[in-house]
All heavy atoms as a GROMACS GRO file, in nm:
protein
  606
    1THR      N    1  -2.154  -1.004  -4.147
    1THR     CA    2  -2.083  -1.055  -4.031
    1THR      C    3  -2.001  -0.949  -3.968
    1THR      O    4  -1.921  -0.973  -3.880
    1THR     CB    5  -1.990  -1.174  -4.071
    1THR    OG1    6  -1.892  -1.126  -4.157
    1THR    CG2    7  -2.074  -1.285  -4.130
    2GLY      N    8  -2.011  -0.825  -4.008
    2GLY     CA    9  -1.936  -0.714  -3.950
    2GLY      C   10  -2.007  -0.649  -3.834
    2GLY      O   11  -2.088  -0.558  -3.853
    3SER      N   12  -1.986  -0.703  -3.716
    3SER     CA   13  -2.056  -0.645  -3.597
    3SER      C   14  -1.983  -0.520  -3.551
    3SER      O   15  -1.858  -0.504  -3.571
    3SER     CB   16  -2.061  -0.752  -3.485
    3SER     OG   17  -1.930  -0.776  -3.438
    4ALA      N   18  -2.054  -0.432  -3.486
    4ALA     CA   19  -1.996  -0.309  -3.435
    4ALA      C   20  -1.901  -0.328  -3.320
    4ALA      O   21  -1.802  -0.250  -3.305
    4ALA     CB   22  -2.108  -0.212  -3.392
    5HIS      N   23  -1.926  -0.428  -3.240
    5HIS     CA   24  -1.843  -0.453  -3.122
    5HIS      C   25  -1.790  -0.591  -3.136
    5HIS      O   26  -1.862  -0.691  -3.118
    5HIS     CB   27  -1.927  -0.440  -2.995
    5HIS     CG   28  -1.983  -0.306  -2.972
    5HIS    ND1   29  -1.906  -0.192  -2.946
    5HIS    CD2   30  -2.110  -0.263  -2.981
    5HIS    CE1   31  -1.986  -0.091  -2.937
    5HIS    NE2   32  -2.113  -0.129  -2.959
    6PRO      N   33  -1.663  -0.607  -3.157
    6PRO     CA   34  -1.600  -0.740  -3.164
    6PRO      C   35  -1.602  -0.810  -3.027
    6PRO      O   36  -1.578  -0.744  -2.928
    6PRO     CB   37  -1.461  -0.720  -3.216
    6PRO     CG   38  -1.427  -0.579  -3.179
    6PRO     CD   39  -1.559  -0.503  -3.183
    7THR      N   40  -1.629  -0.928  -3.024
    7THR     CA   41  -1.629  -1.003  -2.898
    7THR      C   42  -1.488  -1.047  -2.867
    7THR      O   43  -1.415  -1.100  -2.953
    7THR     CB   44  -1.721  -1.128  -2.904
    7THR    OG1   45  -1.676  -1.210  -3.009
    7THR    CG2   46  -1.864  -1.088  -2.922
    8PRO      N   47  -1.441  -1.026  -2.741
    8PRO     CA   48  -1.304  -1.068  -2.705
    8PRO      C   49  -1.296  -1.221  -2.703
    8PRO      O   50  -1.395  -1.290  -2.673
    8PRO     CB   51  -1.284  -1.009  -2.570
    8PRO     CG   52  -1.419  -0.988  -2.514
    8PRO     CD   53  -1.512  -0.965  -2.630
    9THR      N   54  -1.179  -1.273  -2.739
    9THR     CA   55  -1.163  -1.420  -2.738
    9THR      C   56  -1.156  -1.472  -2.596
    9THR      O   57  -1.202  -1.583  -2.572
    9THR     CB   58  -1.037  -1.456  -2.813
    9THR    OG1   59  -0.926  -1.384  -2.754
    9THR    CG2   60  -1.046  -1.416  -2.960
   10ARG      N   61  -1.106  -1.399  -2.505
   10ARG     CA   62  -1.104  -1.441  -2.366
   10ARG      C   63  -1.107  -1.317  -2.276
   10ARG      O   64  -1.068  -1.211  -2.316
   10ARG     CB   65  -0.976  -1.520  -2.332
   10ARG     CG   66  -0.849  -1.448  -2.343
   10ARG     CD   67  -0.731  -1.542  -2.313
   10ARG     NE   68  -0.609  -1.466  -2.318
   10ARG     CZ   69  -0.546  -1.413  -2.209
   10ARG    NH1   70  -0.603  -1.429  -2.094
   10ARG    NH2   71  -0.436  -1.342  -2.225
   11ALA      N   72  -1.157  -1.336  -2.157
   11ALA     CA   73  -1.173  -1.226  -2.064
   11ALA      C   74  -1.035  -1.184  -2.006
   11ALA      O   75  -0.953  -1.272  -1.978
   11ALA     CB   76  -1.267  -1.263  -1.950
   12MET      N   77  -1.013  -1.057  -1.999
   12MET     CA   78  -0.887  -1.008  -1.940
   12MET      C   79  -0.893  -1.016  -1.788
   12MET      O   80  -0.981  -0.959  -1.727
   12MET     CB   81  -0.868  -0.862  -1.985
   12MET     CG   82  -0.734  -0.805  -1.956
   12MET     SD   83  -0.724  -0.649  -2.039
   12MET     CE   84  -0.579  -0.582  -1.966
   13SER      N   85  -0.799  -1.090  -1.730
   13SER     CA   86  -0.800  -1.102  -1.584
   13SER      C   87  -0.748  -0.972  -1.517
   13SER      O   88  -0.688  -0.886  -1.584
   13SER     CB   89  -0.712  -1.217  -1.538
   13SER     OG   90  -0.579  -1.186  -1.554
   14LEU      N   91  -0.776  -0.959  -1.392
   14LEU     CA   92  -0.740  -0.836  -1.321
   14LEU      C   93  -0.591  -0.817  -1.315
   14LEU      O   94  -0.542  -0.703  -1.321
   14LEU     CB   95  -0.799  -0.843  -1.179
   14LEU     CG   96  -0.799  -0.711  -1.099
   14LEU    CD1   97  -0.877  -0.607  -1.165
   14LEU    CD2   98  -0.846  -0.740  -0.957
   15THR      N   99  -0.515  -0.924  -1.308
   15THR     CA  100  -0.366  -0.908  -1.296
   15THR      C  101  -0.302  -0.881  -1.428
   15THR      O  102  -0.183  -0.845  -1.431
   15THR     CB  103  -0.308  -1.036  -1.232
   15THR    OG1  104  -0.341  -1.149  -1.309
   15THR    CG2  105  -0.353  -1.051  -1.089
   16GLU      N  106  -0.374  -0.894  -1.538
   16GLU     CA  107  -0.315  -0.866  -1.669
   16GLU      C  108  -0.320  -0.717  -1.707
   16GLU      O  109  -0.250  -0.675  -1.796
   16GLU     CB  110  -0.386  -0.947  -1.779
   16GLU     CG  111  -0.354  -1.094  -1.773
   16GLU     CD  112  -0.429  -1.172  -1.878
   16GLU    OE1  113  -0.486  -1.110  -1.967
   16GLU    OE2  114  -0.428  -1.297  -1.872
   17ASN      N  115  -0.394  -0.640  -1.632
   17ASN     CA  116  -0.405  -0.498  -1.656
   17ASN      C  117  -0.280  -0.426  -1.599
   17ASN      O  118  -0.250  -0.440  -1.484
   17ASN     CB  119  -0.534  -0.443  -1.591
   17ASN     CG  120  -0.564  -0.307  -1.634
   17ASN    OD1  121  -0.484  -0.238  -1.697
   17ASN    ND2  122  -0.680  -0.260  -1.598
   18ARG      N  123  -0.209  -0.356  -1.684
   18ARG     CA  124  -0.086  -0.290  -1.640
   18ARG      C  125  -0.111  -0.182  -1.535
   18ARG      O  126  -0.031  -0.168  -1.445
   18ARG     CB  127  -0.017  -0.223  -1.761
   18ARG     CG  128   0.060  -0.323  -1.846
   18ARG     CD  129   0.141  -0.255  -1.946
   18ARG     NE  130   0.231  -0.162  -1.891
   18ARG     CZ  131   0.294  -0.069  -1.956
   18ARG    NH1  132   0.276  -0.053  -2.084
   18ARG    NH2  133   0.375   0.016  -1.897
   19CYS      N  134  -0.221  -0.110  -1.546
   19CYS     CA  135  -0.250  -0.007  -1.446
   19CYS      C  136  -0.276  -0.068  -1.308
   19CYS      O  137  -0.227  -0.020  -1.211
   19CYS     CB  138  -0.373   0.074  -1.494
   19CYS     SG  139  -0.400   0.218  -1.396
   20VAL      N  140  -0.351  -0.174  -1.308
   20VAL     CA  141  -0.380  -0.242  -1.178
   20VAL      C  142  -0.249  -0.296  -1.118
   20VAL      O  143  -0.225  -0.280  -0.996
   20VAL     CB  144  -0.483  -0.354  -1.195
   20VAL    CG1  145  -0.496  -0.437  -1.070
   20VAL    CG2  146  -0.613  -0.300  -1.237
   21ASN      N  147  -0.163  -0.350  -1.201
   21ASN     CA  148  -0.033  -0.397  -1.148
   21ASN      C  149   0.050  -0.288  -1.092
   21ASN      O  150   0.117  -0.303  -0.987
   21ASN     CB  151   0.046  -0.469  -1.264
   21ASN     CG  152  -0.002  -0.609  -1.286
   21ASN    OD1  153  -0.066  -0.670  -1.201
   21ASN    ND2  154   0.023  -0.659  -1.405
   22ARG      N  155   0.050  -0.172  -1.156
   22ARG     CA  156   0.132  -0.059  -1.107
   22ARG      C  157   0.073  -0.010  -0.974
   22ARG      O  158   0.150   0.024  -0.880
   22ARG     CB  159   0.129   0.052  -1.206
   22ARG     CG  160   0.206   0.022  -1.333
   22ARG     CD  161   0.205   0.135  -1.421
   22ARG     NE  162   0.319   0.218  -1.388
   22ARG     CZ  163   0.365   0.312  -1.463
   22ARG    NH1  164   0.310   0.340  -1.574
   22ARG    NH2  165   0.470   0.383  -1.422
   23VAL      N  166  -0.059  -0.002  -0.962
   23VAL     CA  167  -0.117   0.045  -0.835
   23VAL      C  168  -0.094  -0.058  -0.722
   23VAL      O  169  -0.054  -0.015  -0.613
   23VAL     CB  170  -0.271   0.068  -0.852
   23VAL    CG1  171  -0.338   0.096  -0.723
   23VAL    CG2  172  -0.295   0.185  -0.948
   24LEU      N  173  -0.108  -0.184  -0.752
   24LEU     CA  174  -0.082  -0.288  -0.649
   24LEU      C  175   0.064  -0.286  -0.604
   24LEU      O  176   0.097  -0.307  -0.492
   24LEU     CB  177  -0.121  -0.423  -0.697
   24LEU     CG  178  -0.271  -0.446  -0.712
   24LEU    CD1  179  -0.300  -0.583  -0.769
   24LEU    CD2  180  -0.342  -0.430  -0.581
   25THR      N  181   0.157  -0.268  -0.700
   25THR     CA  182   0.293  -0.255  -0.668
   25THR      C  183   0.320  -0.134  -0.580
   25THR      O  184   0.401  -0.140  -0.481
   25THR     CB  185   0.384  -0.252  -0.797
   25THR    OG1  186   0.356  -0.367  -0.873
   25THR    CG2  187   0.532  -0.245  -0.764
   26GLY      N  188   0.258  -0.023  -0.612
   26GLY     CA  189   0.274   0.096  -0.534
   26GLY      C  190   0.224   0.078  -0.389
   26GLY      O  191   0.284   0.119  -0.295
   27VAL      N  192   0.111   0.010  -0.377
   27VAL     CA  193   0.052  -0.013  -0.244
   27VAL      C  194   0.146  -0.107  -0.166
   27VAL      O  195   0.173  -0.077  -0.045
   27VAL     CB  196  -0.089  -0.075  -0.257
   27VAL    CG1  197  -0.137  -0.128  -0.121
   27VAL    CG2  198  -0.186   0.029  -0.310
   28ALA      N  199   0.196  -0.211  -0.230
   28ALA     CA  200   0.283  -0.306  -0.157
   28ALA      C  201   0.414  -0.236  -0.119
   28ALA      O  202   0.460  -0.255  -0.006
   28ALA     CB  203   0.313  -0.423  -0.248
   29LEU      N  204   0.470  -0.161  -0.209
   29LEU     CA  205   0.596  -0.091  -0.172
   29LEU      C  206   0.573   0.014  -0.063
   29LEU      O  207   0.659   0.024   0.026
   29LEU     CB  208   0.652  -0.022  -0.303
   29LEU     CG  209   0.802  -0.036  -0.321
   29LEU    CD1  210   0.827  -0.077  -0.462
   29LEU    CD2  211   0.868   0.092  -0.290
   30GLY      N  212   0.469   0.091  -0.075
   30GLY     CA  213   0.437   0.190   0.028
   30GLY      C  214   0.412   0.131   0.164
   30GLY      O  215   0.454   0.182   0.265
   31SER      N  216   0.342   0.017   0.165
   31SER     CA  217   0.316  -0.049   0.294
   31SER      C  218   0.442  -0.108   0.358
   31SER      O  219   0.464  -0.099   0.474
   31SER     CB  220   0.217  -0.167   0.270
   31SER     OG  221   0.097  -0.120   0.226
   32THR      N  222   0.534  -0.154   0.272
   32THR     CA  223   0.660  -0.208   0.323
   32THR      C  224   0.743  -0.095   0.381
   32THR      O  225   0.795  -0.108   0.498
   32THR     CB  226   0.737  -0.278   0.212
   32THR    OG1  227   0.657  -0.379   0.156
   32THR    CG2  228   0.865  -0.338   0.263
   33VAL      N  229   0.763   0.010   0.308
   33VAL     CA  230   0.838   0.128   0.359
   33VAL      C  231   0.771   0.189   0.476
   33VAL      O  232   0.836   0.222   0.581
   33VAL     CB  233   0.860   0.231   0.243
   33VAL    CG1  234   0.919   0.358   0.303
   33VAL    CG2  235   0.946   0.172   0.136
   34GLY      N  236   0.643   0.205   0.473
   34GLY     CA  237   0.566   0.262   0.589
   34GLY      C  238   0.575   0.178   0.712
   34GLY      O  239   0.589   0.228   0.825
   35GLY      N  240   0.570   0.046   0.694
   35GLY     CA  241   0.585  -0.046   0.808
   35GLY      C  242   0.722  -0.038   0.875
   35GLY      O  243   0.734  -0.033   0.995
   36ALA      N  244   0.822  -0.026   0.792
   36ALA     CA  245   0.961  -0.017   0.844
   36ALA      C  246   0.981   0.116   0.918
   36ALA      O  247   1.034   0.121   1.030
   36ALA     CB  248   1.060  -0.028   0.733
   37VAL      N  249   0.934   0.223   0.858
   37VAL     CA  250   0.942   0.358   0.921
   37VAL      C  251   0.862   0.360   1.048
   37VAL      O  252   0.907   0.412   1.153
   37VAL     CB  253   0.904   0.466   0.825
   37VAL    CG1  254   0.888   0.601   0.894
   37VAL    CG2  255   1.004   0.478   0.710
   38GLY      N  256   0.738   0.304   1.046
   38GLY     CA  257   0.653   0.303   1.162
   38GLY      C  258   0.708   0.220   1.273
   38GLY      O  259   0.698   0.258   1.393
   39ALA      N  260   0.776   0.109   1.242
   39ALA     CA  261   0.833   0.027   1.347
   39ALA      C  262   0.952   0.099   1.414
   39ALA      O  263   0.964   0.098   1.538
   39ALA     CB  264   0.881  -0.106   1.288
   40CYS      N  265   1.034   0.165   1.336
   40CYS     CA  266   1.146   0.241   1.391
   40CYS      C  267   1.098   0.354   1.475
   40CYS      O  268   1.143   0.374   1.590
   40CYS     CB  269   1.237   0.291   1.279
   40CYS     SG  270   1.327   0.162   1.188
   41TYR      N  271   1.004   0.432   1.422
   41TYR     CA  272   0.952   0.547   1.494
   41TYR      C  273   0.874   0.504   1.619
   41TYR      O  274   0.886   0.563   1.726
   41TYR     CB  275   0.867   0.637   1.405
   41TYR     CG  276   0.810   0.753   1.479
   41TYR    CD1  277   0.892   0.859   1.519
   41TYR    CD2  278   0.676   0.760   1.512
   41TYR    CE1  279   0.840   0.966   1.590
   41TYR    CE2  280   0.625   0.871   1.582
   41TYR     CZ  281   0.706   0.969   1.620
   41TYR     OH  282   0.656   1.074   1.690
   42GLY      N  283   0.795   0.398   1.606
   42GLY     CA  284   0.716   0.352   1.721
   42GLY      C  285   0.804   0.302   1.832
   42GLY      O  286   0.778   0.324   1.950
   43THR      N  287   0.910   0.233   1.796
   43THR     CA  288   1.006   0.183   1.899
   43THR      C  289   1.076   0.300   1.971
   43THR      O  290   1.081   0.305   2.094
   43THR     CB  291   1.110   0.091   1.832
   43THR    OG1  292   1.041  -0.017   1.771
   43THR    CG2  293   1.207   0.037   1.939
   44TYR      N  294   1.121   0.396   1.892
   44TYR     CA  295   1.184   0.513   1.948
   44TYR      C  296   1.086   0.586   2.043
   44TYR      O  297   1.121   0.623   2.152
   44TYR     CB  298   1.234   0.605   1.839
   44TYR     CG  299   1.271   0.743   1.891
   44TYR    CD1  300   1.389   0.764   1.959
   44TYR    CD2  301   1.185   0.848   1.869
   44TYR    CE1  302   1.422   0.890   2.009
   44TYR    CE2  303   1.219   0.979   1.919
   44TYR     CZ  304   1.336   0.996   1.986
   44TYR     OH  305   1.370   1.117   2.035
   45GLU      N  306   0.965   0.609   1.995
   45GLU     CA  307   0.868   0.684   2.071
   45GLU      C  308   0.826   0.606   2.200
   45GLU      O  309   0.807   0.665   2.304
   45GLU     CB  310   0.742   0.708   1.986
   45GLU     CG  311   0.643   0.806   2.047
   45GLU     CD  312   0.529   0.830   1.956
   45GLU    OE1  313   0.476   0.734   1.901
   45GLU    OE2  314   0.488   0.947   1.946
   46ALA      N  315   0.812   0.472   2.189
   46ALA     CA  316   0.775   0.393   2.304
   46ALA      C  317   0.879   0.400   2.417
   46ALA      O  318   0.848   0.412   2.533
   46ALA     CB  319   0.754   0.247   2.265
   47PHE      N  320   1.004   0.398   2.377
   47PHE     CA  321   1.112   0.401   2.481
   47PHE      C  322   1.136   0.539   2.532
   47PHE      O  323   1.165   0.562   2.652
   47PHE     CB  324   1.241   0.342   2.428
   47PHE     CG  325   1.241   0.193   2.428
   47PHE    CD1  326   1.218   0.121   2.314
   47PHE    CD2  327   1.264   0.122   2.547
   47PHE    CE1  328   1.216  -0.020   2.317
   47PHE    CE2  329   1.261  -0.014   2.552
   47PHE     CZ  330   1.236  -0.086   2.433
   48SER      N  331   1.122   0.639   2.446
   48SER     CA  332   1.145   0.780   2.492
   48SER      C  333   1.033   0.832   2.574
   48SER      O  334   1.051   0.916   2.664
   48SER     CB  335   1.172   0.872   2.374
   48SER     OG  336   1.053   0.888   2.296
   49ALA      N  337   0.909   0.787   2.550
   49ALA     CA  338   0.796   0.831   2.627
   49ALA      C  339   0.778   0.750   2.759
   49ALA      O  340   0.701   0.794   2.843
   49ALA     CB  341   0.668   0.816   2.546
   50GLY      N  342   0.856   0.647   2.774
   50GLY     CA  343   0.850   0.570   2.895
   50GLY      C  344   0.724   0.489   2.911
   50GLY      O  345   0.669   0.475   3.023
   51ILE      N  346   0.675   0.434   2.803
   51ILE     CA  347   0.554   0.352   2.806
   51ILE      C  348   0.590   0.219   2.880
   51ILE      O  349   0.693   0.154   2.845
   51ILE     CB  350   0.502   0.322   2.665
   51ILE    CG1  351   0.463   0.456   2.600
   51ILE    CG2  352   0.390   0.226   2.663
   51ILE    CD1  353   0.414   0.443   2.456
   52PRO      N  354   0.513   0.178   2.976
   52PRO     CA  355   0.546   0.063   3.062
   52PRO      C  356   0.523  -0.071   2.994
   52PRO      O  357   0.428  -0.088   2.917
   52PRO     CB  358   0.458   0.078   3.181
   52PRO     CG  359   0.342   0.154   3.135
   52PRO     CD  360   0.391   0.244   3.028
   53GLY      N  361   0.613  -0.168   3.021
   53GLY     CA  362   0.593  -0.309   2.986
   53GLY      C  363   0.547  -0.344   2.851
   53GLY      O  364   0.595  -0.300   2.750
   54MET      N  365   0.446  -0.430   2.849
   54MET     CA  366   0.392  -0.485   2.724
   54MET      C  367   0.310  -0.381   2.642
   54MET      O  368   0.277  -0.408   2.530
   54MET     CB  369   0.304  -0.607   2.750
   54MET     CG  370   0.381  -0.730   2.792
   54MET     SD  371   0.502  -0.783   2.668
   54MET     CE  372   0.392  -0.848   2.543
   55LEU      N  373   0.284  -0.266   2.699
   55LEU     CA  374   0.218  -0.163   2.625
   55LEU      C  375   0.311  -0.107   2.516
   55LEU      O  376   0.263  -0.049   2.421
   55LEU     CB  377   0.171  -0.050   2.718
   55LEU     CG  378   0.056  -0.088   2.812
   55LEU    CD1  379   0.028   0.033   2.904
   55LEU    CD2  380  -0.065  -0.126   2.736
   56LYS      N  381   0.436  -0.128   2.537
   56LYS     CA  382   0.533  -0.087   2.431
   56LYS      C  383   0.510  -0.166   2.299
   56LYS      O  384   0.508  -0.112   2.194
   56LYS     CB  385   0.678  -0.115   2.473
   56LYS     CG  386   0.730  -0.015   2.571
   56LYS     CD  387   0.874  -0.046   2.603
   56LYS     CE  388   0.925   0.048   2.705
   56LYS     NZ  389   0.981  -0.005   2.822
   57VAL      N  390   0.484  -0.300   2.314
   57VAL     CA  391   0.458  -0.381   2.196
   57VAL      C  392   0.331  -0.338   2.127
   57VAL      O  393   0.322  -0.326   2.005
   57VAL     CB  394   0.447  -0.527   2.240
   57VAL    CG1  395   0.409  -0.615   2.123
   57VAL    CG2  396   0.580  -0.572   2.303
   58ARG      N  397   0.228  -0.303   2.207
   58ARG     CA  398   0.105  -0.257   2.151
   58ARG      C  399   0.124  -0.124   2.075
   58ARG      O  400   0.072  -0.104   1.967
   58ARG     CB  401   0.001  -0.243   2.261
   58ARG     CG  402  -0.132  -0.194   2.214
   58ARG     CD  403  -0.216  -0.157   2.336
   58ARG     NE  404  -0.346  -0.209   2.325
   58ARG     CZ  405  -0.441  -0.200   2.415
   58ARG    NH1  406  -0.412  -0.136   2.526
   58ARG    NH2  407  -0.562  -0.246   2.399
   59HIS      N  408   0.200  -0.036   2.135
   59HIS     CA  409   0.225   0.095   2.075
   59HIS      C  410   0.306   0.080   1.944
   59HIS      O  411   0.271   0.145   1.843
   59HIS     CB  412   0.302   0.182   2.171
   59HIS     CG  413   0.327   0.319   2.120
   59HIS    ND1  414   0.229   0.415   2.108
   59HIS    CD2  415   0.439   0.376   2.066
   59HIS    CE1  416   0.282   0.525   2.054
   59HIS    NE2  417   0.410   0.505   2.030
   60VAL      N  418   0.408  -0.001   1.946
   60VAL     CA  419   0.489  -0.022   1.824
   60VAL      C  420   0.404  -0.087   1.716
   60VAL      O  421   0.413  -0.046   1.600
   60VAL     CB  422   0.614  -0.111   1.856
   60VAL    CG1  423   0.686  -0.151   1.728
   60VAL    CG2  424   0.708  -0.035   1.947
   61GLY      N  425   0.322  -0.183   1.749
   61GLY     CA  426   0.233  -0.248   1.650
   61GLY      C  427   0.135  -0.149   1.592
   61GLY      O  428   0.111  -0.150   1.470
   62ARG      N  429   0.073  -0.068   1.674
   62ARG     CA  430  -0.023   0.027   1.629
   62ARG      C  431   0.041   0.130   1.534
   62ARG      O  432  -0.012   0.163   1.433
   62ARG     CB  433  -0.090   0.097   1.746
   62ARG     CG  434  -0.205   0.186   1.704
   62ARG     CD  435  -0.281   0.244   1.823
   62ARG     NE  436  -0.247   0.182   1.949
   62ARG     CZ  437  -0.248   0.242   2.060
   62ARG    NH1  438  -0.282   0.367   2.070
   62ARG    NH2  439  -0.221   0.176   2.173
   63THR      N  440   0.160   0.174   1.571
   63THR     CA  441   0.231   0.275   1.489
   63THR      C  442   0.275   0.215   1.358
   63THR      O  443   0.265   0.276   1.254
   63THR     CB  444   0.356   0.325   1.567
   63THR    OG1  445   0.318   0.375   1.692
   63THR    CG2  446   0.424   0.438   1.488
   64THR      N  447   0.320   0.084   1.362
   64THR     CA  448   0.362   0.016   1.241
   64THR      C  449   0.248  -0.001   1.142
   64THR      O  450   0.257   0.031   1.022
   64THR     CB  451   0.422  -0.120   1.278
   64THR    OG1  452   0.530  -0.102   1.365
   64THR    CG2  453   0.466  -0.194   1.154
   65VAL      N  454   0.134  -0.050   1.190
   65VAL     CA  455   0.020  -0.074   1.107
   65VAL      C  456  -0.038   0.058   1.052
   65VAL      O  457  -0.069   0.066   0.931
   65VAL     CB  458  -0.087  -0.156   1.179
   65VAL    CG1  459  -0.220  -0.164   1.102
   65VAL    CG2  460  -0.036  -0.294   1.209
   66GLY      N  461  -0.046   0.159   1.132
   66GLY     CA  462  -0.097   0.284   1.090
   66GLY      C  463  -0.010   0.348   0.984
   66GLY      O  464  -0.059   0.400   0.883
   67SER      N  465   0.115   0.343   1.004
   67SER     CA  466   0.210   0.403   0.912
   67SER      C  467   0.208   0.328   0.779
   67SER      O  468   0.214   0.384   0.672
   67SER     CB  469   0.349   0.405   0.971
   67SER     OG  470   0.445   0.465   0.884
   68ALA      N  471   0.203   0.192   0.788
   68ALA     CA  472   0.201   0.110   0.667
   68ALA      C  473   0.076   0.140   0.586
   68ALA      O  474   0.081   0.152   0.462
   68ALA     CB  475   0.211  -0.036   0.703
   69ALA      N  476  -0.035   0.148   0.652
   69ALA     CA  477  -0.161   0.178   0.584
   69ALA      C  478  -0.157   0.314   0.513
   69ALA      O  479  -0.200   0.329   0.403
   69ALA     CB  480  -0.278   0.169   0.675
   70LEU      N  481  -0.109   0.416   0.583
   70LEU     CA  482  -0.105   0.548   0.526
   70LEU      C  483  -0.007   0.561   0.410
   70LEU      O  484  -0.043   0.614   0.305
   70LEU     CB  485  -0.064   0.645   0.639
   70LEU     CG  486  -0.098   0.793   0.611
   70LEU    CD1  487  -0.247   0.812   0.594
   70LEU    CD2  488  -0.042   0.878   0.723
   71PHE      N  489   0.114   0.507   0.426
   71PHE     CA  490   0.209   0.508   0.319
   71PHE      C  491   0.156   0.431   0.195
   71PHE      O  492   0.172   0.474   0.080
   71PHE     CB  493   0.345   0.449   0.363
   71PHE     CG  494   0.438   0.546   0.421
   71PHE    CD1  495   0.410   0.609   0.543
   71PHE    CD2  496   0.557   0.578   0.362
   71PHE    CE1  497   0.497   0.696   0.602
   71PHE    CE2  498   0.645   0.667   0.423
   71PHE     CZ  499   0.618   0.725   0.541
   72GLY      N  500   0.100   0.313   0.222
   72GLY     CA  501   0.046   0.230   0.113
   72GLY      C  502  -0.067   0.301   0.036
   72GLY      O  503  -0.077   0.301  -0.085
   73LEU      N  504  -0.152   0.368   0.112
   73LEU     CA  505  -0.265   0.445   0.052
   73LEU      C  506  -0.211   0.553  -0.037
   73LEU      O  507  -0.257   0.566  -0.155
   73LEU     CB  508  -0.355   0.503   0.163
   73LEU     CG  509  -0.466   0.593   0.110
   73LEU    CD1  510  -0.574   0.511   0.046
   73LEU    CD2  511  -0.523   0.676   0.224
   74PHE      N  512  -0.122   0.630   0.010
   74PHE     CA  513  -0.073   0.748  -0.065
   74PHE      C  514   0.012   0.703  -0.185
   74PHE      O  515   0.005   0.763  -0.292
   74PHE     CB  516   0.003   0.846   0.022
   74PHE     CG  517  -0.089   0.930   0.102
   74PHE    CD1  518  -0.092   0.927   0.238
   74PHE    CD2  519  -0.175   1.017   0.040
   74PHE    CE1  520  -0.177   1.002   0.310
   74PHE    CE2  521  -0.265   1.098   0.113
   74PHE     CZ  522  -0.261   1.091   0.249
   75LEU      N  523   0.094   0.600  -0.170
   75LEU     CA  524   0.175   0.557  -0.286
   75LEU      C  525   0.085   0.485  -0.387
   75LEU      O  526   0.107   0.504  -0.508
   75LEU     CB  527   0.287   0.464  -0.239
   75LEU     CG  528   0.406   0.451  -0.337
   75LEU    CD1  529   0.465   0.594  -0.363
   75LEU    CD2  530   0.510   0.364  -0.282
   76GLY      N  531  -0.017   0.420  -0.346
   76GLY     CA  532  -0.109   0.356  -0.440
   76GLY      C  533  -0.191   0.463  -0.509
   76GLY      O  534  -0.211   0.451  -0.633
   77ALA      N  535  -0.233   0.567  -0.442
   77ALA     CA  536  -0.307   0.675  -0.506
   77ALA      C  537  -0.216   0.750  -0.606
   77ALA      O  538  -0.260   0.783  -0.717
   77ALA     CB  539  -0.362   0.775  -0.400
   78GLY      N  540  -0.091   0.773  -0.571
   78GLY     CA  541   0.004   0.833  -0.663
   78GLY      C  542   0.028   0.750  -0.785
   78GLY      O  543   0.035   0.801  -0.897
   79SER      N  544   0.036   0.618  -0.768
   79SER     CA  545   0.055   0.529  -0.882
   79SER      C  546  -0.068   0.532  -0.971
   79SER      O  547  -0.057   0.528  -1.093
   79SER     CB  548   0.081   0.388  -0.836
   79SER     OG  549   0.200   0.380  -0.761
   80LEU      N  550  -0.186   0.539  -0.911
   80LEU     CA  551  -0.306   0.547  -0.990
   80LEU      C  552  -0.316   0.680  -1.071
   80LEU      O  553  -0.353   0.678  -1.186
   80LEU     CB  554  -0.431   0.535  -0.898
   80LEU     CG  555  -0.567   0.535  -0.967
   80LEU    CD1  556  -0.582   0.413  -1.055
   80LEU    CD2  557  -0.677   0.542  -0.865
   81LEU      N  558  -0.275   0.785  -1.012
   81LEU     CA  559  -0.276   0.913  -1.082
   81LEU      C  560  -0.176   0.917  -1.195
   81LEU      O  561  -0.203   0.962  -1.307
   81LEU     CB  562  -0.244   1.028  -0.985
   81LEU     CG  563  -0.356   1.062  -0.885
   81LEU    CD1  564  -0.304   1.171  -0.788
   81LEU    CD2  565  -0.477   1.108  -0.954
   82GLN      N  566  -0.059   0.856  -1.172
   82GLN     CA  567   0.043   0.846  -1.276
   82GLN      C  568  -0.006   0.758  -1.393
   82GLN      O  569   0.021   0.783  -1.507
   82GLN     CB  570   0.173   0.794  -1.224
   82GLN     CG  571   0.249   0.895  -1.141
   82GLN     CD  572   0.301   1.010  -1.224
   82GLN    OE1  573   0.325   0.995  -1.342
   82GLN    NE2  574   0.310   1.124  -1.160
   83CYS      N  575  -0.077   0.654  -1.356
   83CYS     CA  576  -0.125   0.558  -1.455
   83CYS      C  577  -0.232   0.624  -1.544
   83CYS      O  578  -0.245   0.594  -1.665
   83CYS     CB  579  -0.181   0.436  -1.385
   83CYS     SG  580  -0.221   0.303  -1.494
   84GLY      N  581  -0.313   0.715  -1.484
   84GLY     CA  582  -0.415   0.782  -1.561
   84GLY      C  583  -0.364   0.878  -1.660
   84GLY      O  584  -0.439   0.922  -1.751
   85ARG      N  585  -0.242   0.923  -1.648
   85ARG     CA  586  -0.185   1.025  -1.736
   85ARG      C  587  -0.145   0.967  -1.871
   85ARG      O  588  -0.132   1.038  -1.964
   85ARG     CB  589  -0.062   1.093  -1.673
   85ARG     CG  590  -0.094   1.183  -1.565
   85ARG     CD  591   0.035   1.250  -1.517
   85ARG     NE  592   0.001   1.344  -1.412
   85ARG     CZ  593   0.091   1.418  -1.352
   85ARG    NH1  594   0.215   1.413  -1.388
   85ARG    NH2  595   0.056   1.502  -1.259
   86ARG      N  596  -0.128   0.841  -1.878
   86ARG     CA  597  -0.077   0.776  -2.000
   86ARG      C  598  -0.189   0.725  -2.085
   86ARG      O  599  -0.290   0.696  -2.064
   86ARG     CB  600   0.018   0.664  -1.968
   86ARG     CG  601   0.137   0.720  -1.901
   86ARG     CD  602   0.232   0.619  -1.861
   86ARG     NE  603   0.337   0.685  -1.785
   86ARG     CZ  604   0.429   0.627  -1.715
   86ARG    NH1  605   0.432   0.497  -1.715
   86ARG    NH2  606   0.518   0.692  -1.650
   0.00000   0.00000   0.00000
């Protein structure tokens, strides 16, 4: 009865993995910080560049989403690299 590979009693869900939790937390935190920075910078840039009317909202939104995606990507990648070291 001594098998080479013991069968797990239950499957490990994706959220139970510590590394996945750290990466997802890094992505969420990076996206939040990036969104806040992007909104501030986009608003400043829209008013200083003299973008007319409702195009300001479009510009701020685009800057916010782009910055949130970039910060989230890099903080998630950094968390993944740190998780691989242990």
